[in-house]
C-alpha positions as CSV (number, residue, x, y, z in Angstrom):
1,M,-29.2,33.2,103.6
2,A,-26.9,30.4,103.6
3,K,-25.7,27.4,101.4
4,Y,-27.0,23.9,102.0
5,E,-26.5,20.5,100.0
6,T,-29.3,17.9,100.6
7,M,-29.2,14.3,99.5
8,L,-32.4,12.3,99.0
9,I,-32.6,8.6,98.5
10,T,-36.1,7.7,97.2
11,S,-37.5,4.0,96.9
12,A,-36.2,2.1,93.7
13,T,-39.7,0.2,93.6
14,L,-41.4,3.4,92.5
15,D,-41.7,3.9,88.9
16,E,-39.8,6.8,86.9
17,E,-42.8,9.2,87.0
18,A,-43.5,8.9,90.7
19,T,-40.0,9.4,91.3
20,A,-39.6,12.5,89.3
21,A,-42.8,13.9,91.0
22,L,-41.5,13.2,94.4
23,V,-38.2,14.9,93.5
24,G,-40.2,17.7,91.6
25,K,-42.3,18.2,94.9
26,F,-39.1,18.9,97.0
27,K,-37.6,21.2,94.2
28,S,-40.7,23.5,94.3
29,L,-40.6,23.4,98.1
30,I,-37.0,24.4,97.8
31,E,-37.7,27.1,95.2
32,A,-40.3,28.7,97.4
33,N,-38.2,29.1,100.3
34,G,-34.8,29.7,98.5
35,T,-32.9,29.2,95.5
36,I,-31.5,26.0,93.8
37,D,-27.9,26.5,92.8
38,A,-27.5,22.8,91.2
39,I,-29.3,19.6,91.0
40,D,-27.2,16.2,90.3
41,E,-29.5,13.1,89.7
42,W,-27.4,10.2,90.2
43,G,-29.8,7.6,89.4
44,K,-30.3,4.0,90.8
45,R,-27.6,2.7,92.9
46,R,-27.1,-0.2,95.2
47,L,-27.4,0.5,98.9
48,A,-24.6,-0.2,101.3
49,Y,-27.0,-2.0,103.3
50,P,-30.6,-3.1,102.9
51,I,-33.2,-0.5,104.3
52,N,-36.7,-1.9,104.4
53,D,-35.8,-4.8,102.6
54,E,-34.7,-2.7,99.7
55,T,-31.2,-3.0,98.2
56,E,-31.3,-0.3,95.6
57,G,-32.3,3.6,95.8
58,V,-32.5,6.4,93.5
59,Y,-30.1,9.3,94.5
60,T,-30.5,13.0,94.1
61,V,-28.3,15.7,95.5
62,I,-29.5,19.3,95.4
63,N,-27.3,22.3,96.3
64,F,-29.6,25.5,97.5
65,T,-29.5,28.8,99.2
66,S,-31.9,29.6,101.7
67,A,-32.7,31.0,105.3
68,P,-31.2,29.0,108.1
69,E,-34.7,28.3,109.4
70,F,-35.7,26.4,106.2
71,P,-33.6,23.2,106.3
72,A,-35.5,22.0,109.6
73,E,-38.7,22.3,107.8
74,L,-37.3,20.5,104.8
75,D,-36.1,17.7,107.0
76,R,-39.7,17.4,108.8
77,V,-41.2,17.1,105.3
78,Y,-38.7,14.4,104.2
79,K,-39.4,12.3,107.1
80,I,-43.3,12.3,106.6
81,T,-43.3,11.8,103.0
82,E,-43.9,8.1,101.6
83,G,-41.3,6.9,99.2
84,V,-38.1,8.8,100.8
85,M,-35.8,6.1,102.3
86,R,-33.1,8.4,103.4
87,S,-32.2,12.2,103.5
88,L,-29.2,14.2,104.6
89,I,-29.1,18.1,104.9
90,V,-25.7,19.5,105.3
91,A,-24.6,23.4,105.6
92,K,-21.8,24.1,103.3
93,E,-18.9,26.6,104.2
94,D,-18.6,29.9,102.3
């Protein structure tokens, strides 16, 4: 098991319920394959540069522990999910 941190930027055009459902989907996926250590919801922030003509996004940071194979699957799901603008998964040092 290894420790990871993922940052997820979802579209600000989604309403609060849709954003919560999207983040909840990823929380349940992570819980099914590991354990969540902490969740930090930053809320709506201005982007450094426009992405798909959007200037704001909703930021969520999740710290989790899982097997080393899982982050690749999580990244694949991020890329095929509508509403996810950007994502990043980083392995943390012990």
